[in-house]
C-alpha positions as CSV (number, residue, x, y, z in Angstrom):
1,M,34.7,21.5,73.4
2,Q,34.3,19.9,69.9
3,L,35.6,16.6,69.0
4,L,35.9,15.9,65.0
5,F,36.8,11.5,64.4
6,L,38.5,11.9,61.6
7,G,38.4,8.0,61.7
8,T,37.0,5.5,63.6
9,G,38.4,2.3,61.8
10,A,41.2,-0.8,63.3
11,G,44.5,-1.3,61.7
12,D,42.4,-4.1,58.5
13,F,40.9,-0.4,57.6
14,Q,42.6,-0.7,54.5
15,N,40.8,-3.5,53.4
16,L,38.2,-1.8,52.0
17,N,40.4,-0.9,48.9
18,D,41.2,-4.5,48.8
19,L,38.8,-5.8,46.0
20,T,40.5,-8.7,46.5
21,N,39.3,-8.9,49.9
22,H,35.4,-10.7,50.1
23,S,35.2,-10.8,53.9
24,P,31.6,-10.7,54.4
25,N,31.3,-7.7,57.0
26,V,33.9,-5.6,54.5
27,A,31.6,-6.2,51.6
28,A,29.1,-5.7,53.2
29,A,30.4,-2.7,54.8
30,R,31.3,-1.5,50.9
31,R,28.2,-2.0,49.4
32,A,26.4,0.5,52.6
33,G,28.7,3.4,52.3
34,G,28.5,6.6,54.4
35,R,29.2,6.0,57.8
36,N,30.1,2.5,57.2
37,L,33.4,3.2,55.3
38,R,35.8,3.6,58.4
39,Y,39.1,4.8,57.8
40,A,42.2,4.8,60.1
41,S,41.2,6.2,63.8
42,A,42.2,9.6,64.6
43,A,40.5,12.7,66.1
44,L,40.8,16.4,66.2
45,I,40.0,18.6,69.0
46,E,39.3,21.7,67.1
47,P,40.4,23.6,65.7
48,D,43.7,23.2,67.1
49,L,45.0,19.5,68.6
50,L,45.1,16.6,66.3
51,I,45.2,12.9,67.9
52,D,47.0,10.6,65.5
53,C,47.8,10.9,62.3
54,H,48.1,8.3,59.4
55,D,48.0,10.7,56.8
56,T,46.1,13.7,56.7
57,S,43.0,12.7,53.8
58,K,40.5,12.7,56.1
59,L,41.7,16.0,57.7
60,Q,41.1,17.9,54.0
61,Q,38.0,16.0,54.0
62,F,36.0,16.9,57.2
63,C,38.1,20.1,58.5
64,K,39.0,22.7,55.7
65,N,41.3,24.7,57.8
66,T,44.3,22.6,58.8
67,A,46.6,25.6,59.4
68,S,44.8,26.0,62.6
69,I,46.4,22.8,63.9
70,R,48.8,23.3,66.8
71,H,49.5,20.3,68.6
72,V,49.3,16.5,67.2
73,L,49.6,13.8,70.3
74,I,50.9,10.9,69.0
75,T,49.2,7.8,71.1
76,H,52.2,5.1,69.9
77,G,54.0,4.3,67.3
78,H,51.8,1.1,65.2
79,W,51.7,2.8,61.4
80,D,48.2,2.7,61.4
81,H,48.1,5.8,64.1
82,F,51.3,7.5,63.4
83,Q,53.8,8.1,60.3
84,P,56.3,10.2,60.4
85,Q,56.2,11.7,56.6
86,A,52.2,12.5,57.4
87,I,53.5,14.7,60.2
88,L,56.2,16.1,58.2
89,E,54.0,17.5,55.3
90,L,51.4,18.8,57.7
91,A,54.0,20.9,59.7
92,E,55.5,22.0,56.5
93,A,52.2,24.4,55.7
94,L,52.2,25.5,58.8
95,D,53.3,29.2,59.9
96,E,54.8,28.1,62.9
97,P,56.8,25.2,64.3
98,L,54.3,22.0,65.5
99,Q,54.6,20.9,68.4
100,V,54.2,17.0,68.4
101,Y,53.8,15.1,71.6
102,G,54.5,11.2,72.1
103,T,56.9,8.3,73.5
104,S,60.6,7.9,73.4
105,V,59.8,6.2,70.1
106,V,57.6,8.4,68.6
107,G,60.2,10.9,69.3
108,E,63.1,8.5,67.2
109,S,61.2,7.9,64.4
110,L,60.2,11.2,63.6
111,A,63.7,12.1,64.2
112,F,65.1,9.6,62.0
113,A,62.7,10.8,59.5
114,A,63.5,14.6,59.2
115,Q,66.8,13.5,58.9
116,H,66.6,10.7,56.1
117,D,64.8,10.4,52.7
118,W,64.5,6.4,50.8
119,N,65.9,6.4,47.3
120,G,63.8,3.2,45.5
121,T,65.9,3.4,42.6
122,L,69.4,3.2,44.5
123,N,67.7,1.7,47.9
124,R,69.7,3.7,49.8
125,F,68.9,5.9,52.3
126,Q,69.8,9.2,51.8
127,T,70.1,12.7,53.4
128,R,67.2,14.9,53.8
129,A,67.5,18.5,53.2
130,D,64.9,19.6,55.4
131,N,64.5,18.8,58.8
132,G,60.9,19.8,59.5
133,N,58.9,22.2,61.1
134,F,58.3,20.5,64.5
135,R,59.3,20.5,67.5
136,F,59.1,17.4,69.5
137,H,58.3,16.6,73.1
138,Q,58.8,13.4,75.0
139,V,55.4,12.0,77.0
140,A,55.9,9.2,79.5
141,P,53.0,7.8,81.8
142,G,51.9,9.9,84.3
143,D,53.3,13.1,82.5
144,S,51.1,16.3,82.8
145,F,51.0,19.6,80.8
146,E,49.4,22.8,79.8
147,L,48.7,23.4,75.5
148,E,47.8,27.4,76.0
149,S,43.9,26.5,77.6
150,T,44.1,22.8,77.4
151,R,45.8,20.3,80.2
152,I,46.2,16.8,78.9
153,T,48.0,13.9,81.1
154,A,49.3,11.2,79.6
155,V,48.6,7.7,80.7
156,R,49.5,4.2,80.0
157,A,47.1,1.7,77.8
158,S,47.3,-1.8,78.1
159,H,48.8,-2.5,74.4
160,M,51.9,-3.7,72.6
161,L,52.6,-5.3,75.5
162,D,53.6,-9.5,76.0
163,K,51.4,-9.3,79.2
164,P,51.7,-13.4,80.4
165,R,55.8,-12.4,80.2
166,L,55.2,-8.9,81.3
167,L,57.2,-7.2,78.1
168,I,56.6,-3.8,76.9
169,E,57.5,-4.5,73.3
170,Q,56.5,-0.8,73.2
171,P,55.1,2.2,75.2
172,A,51.7,3.3,74.2
173,L,49.7,6.1,76.5
174,N,46.4,7.1,76.2
175,F,44.9,10.9,77.2
176,I,43.2,12.1,79.3
177,I,42.3,16.0,78.1
178,E,40.5,18.8,79.7
179,R,39.5,21.5,78.1
180,D,36.7,24.2,79.1
181,G,35.5,22.9,81.3
182,C,34.8,19.5,79.8
183,T,37.6,16.1,80.6
184,L,38.1,13.7,77.9
185,F,39.3,10.5,78.6
186,Y,40.9,9.0,74.9
187,G,41.4,5.6,75.5
188,L,42.2,3.9,72.1
189,D,44.4,0.7,71.5
190,S,44.1,-0.9,75.0
191,S,42.9,-3.4,76.1
192,Y,41.7,-4.0,80.4
193,L,43.1,-0.6,82.0
194,L,45.8,-0.5,83.9
195,P,46.2,-0.7,87.8
196,E,48.0,2.4,87.7
197,T,45.4,3.8,84.6
198,L,42.6,3.3,86.9
199,E,44.3,5.2,89.9
200,T,45.2,7.9,87.5
201,L,41.4,8.4,86.1
202,A,39.8,7.8,89.7
203,N,40.9,11.9,90.3
204,F,38.7,12.9,87.4
205,N,35.2,13.0,86.5
206,F,34.7,12.4,82.9
207,D,32.4,14.2,80.3
208,V,32.8,11.2,77.7
209,L,35.0,8.6,77.2
210,V,36.2,7.3,73.5
211,L,36.7,3.7,74.3
212,D,38.7,0.7,72.3
213,A,35.9,-1.9,70.6
214,T,38.0,-3.2,68.3
215,F,36.2,-6.6,68.2
216,G,32.5,-5.8,68.7
217,N,30.7,-8.5,69.5
218,Q,33.3,-11.3,68.7
219,A,35.0,-13.1,71.8
220,I,38.6,-12.1,72.0
221,N,41.2,-13.8,74.8
222,P,42.5,-10.6,77.0
223,A,45.3,-12.4,77.4
224,Q,46.8,-11.7,73.6
225,S,45.1,-8.4,72.6
226,G,45.3,-4.7,73.2
227,H,42.1,-4.1,71.9
228,M,38.8,-4.3,73.4
229,N,34.9,-5.7,72.1
230,F,31.8,-4.6,73.1
231,E,31.8,-6.3,76.4
232,M,34.6,-5.4,77.6
233,V,33.7,-1.3,77.3
234,V,30.6,-2.1,79.3
235,E,33.2,-3.8,81.7
236,T,35.5,-1.0,82.1
237,V,32.6,1.6,81.8
238,T,31.6,-0.3,85.3
239,E,34.6,-0.2,86.6
240,M,35.5,3.4,85.9
241,R,31.4,3.8,87.6
242,S,33.1,2.5,91.1
243,I,35.9,4.4,91.6
244,G,33.9,7.4,90.5
245,A,35.4,8.3,87.1
246,V,32.2,7.8,85.2
247,T,29.0,8.9,86.3
248,N,25.5,9.1,84.9
249,S,25.5,12.0,82.4
250,T,29.3,10.9,81.1
251,E,28.5,9.5,77.5
252,V,30.2,6.2,76.1
253,I,31.6,6.1,72.6
254,A,33.0,3.6,70.9
255,S,35.7,3.6,68.2
256,H,38.8,1.9,66.5
257,I,36.4,-0.7,65.1
258,S,37.9,-3.7,62.9
259,L,36.0,-3.7,59.5
260,A,36.5,-7.7,58.8
261,A,35.3,-8.6,62.8
262,V,32.1,-6.2,62.9
263,P,29.6,-5.8,60.9
264,P,28.8,-2.4,59.2
265,H,27.9,0.9,61.4
266,D,24.1,0.4,60.4
267,D,23.7,-3.0,61.6
268,I,25.0,-2.6,65.3
269,V,24.4,1.4,66.3
270,D,20.8,0.4,67.6
271,D,21.5,-2.2,69.7
272,L,24.7,-0.5,71.2
273,K,22.6,2.2,72.0
274,R,20.2,-0.2,73.7
275,R,23.3,-0.5,75.9
276,D,24.1,3.0,76.7
277,I,27.3,3.3,74.0
278,V,27.2,5.7,71.2
279,L,29.4,3.9,67.8
280,A,31.7,6.8,66.4
281,F,31.4,6.9,63.0
282,D,34.0,8.8,60.2
283,G,33.1,12.3,60.3
284,M,31.3,12.3,63.6
285,R,31.0,15.7,65.7
286,W,30.5,15.2,69.3
287,T,29.8,18.5,71.4
288,P,29.0,18.4,75.2
């Protein structure tokens, strides 16, 4: 398995281009450049499996052969992880239909985009002439399916939940991905793992975890957030170790990092390394 991090930022990644935003951490990231610049979170299991898609700019930058992409996993319908027009654009260039996997909300949004265009002059929707070169497959928590030599298991993410009211605002997924004898847990956009998710994870021994660390060292209230900070990442790894899903050889990677809440990569990477956590950056490749 070869995992390419196309983007490692949180929903505030656009602050980098907003020159009116003078947040200390954002300004510091601009000055430092390089690994300190973060784009919308997405990853590619090379050469054919894309996870989330805000747009194709980082694919063009880090992966020259986008024609090899055959499958897209969408974790949830938030705008920084899923843009239907970007999926249609990616699919249009392929010689066979792009296979897209996600929740019912993702499917409905993609179908709508395939049937409509927005006319900003008339302020009206118009019928789209081309319905898109893709096939959508609806996925629910607990589903497992094969993509050629890869096995995917979907679990429910603790994200977009009104927790005190037990209200699902929109379904969100994390993915267990097995390929080439390697097992990955892709757990971005999730707070503490749900009981049923932990029950499923207990059936696996993970080589690598990619966990949400949106808020860095900043304190947050888990009841009000669908994300984690560094301390919650450490707690989650300990919890997964207690059920046998994590061993001493499991690599832990933190991603989905807020530019405003977290200091630049270069300022915190060594501190995380001392905690046995790898801090992801855009363009980073991981192999077993």
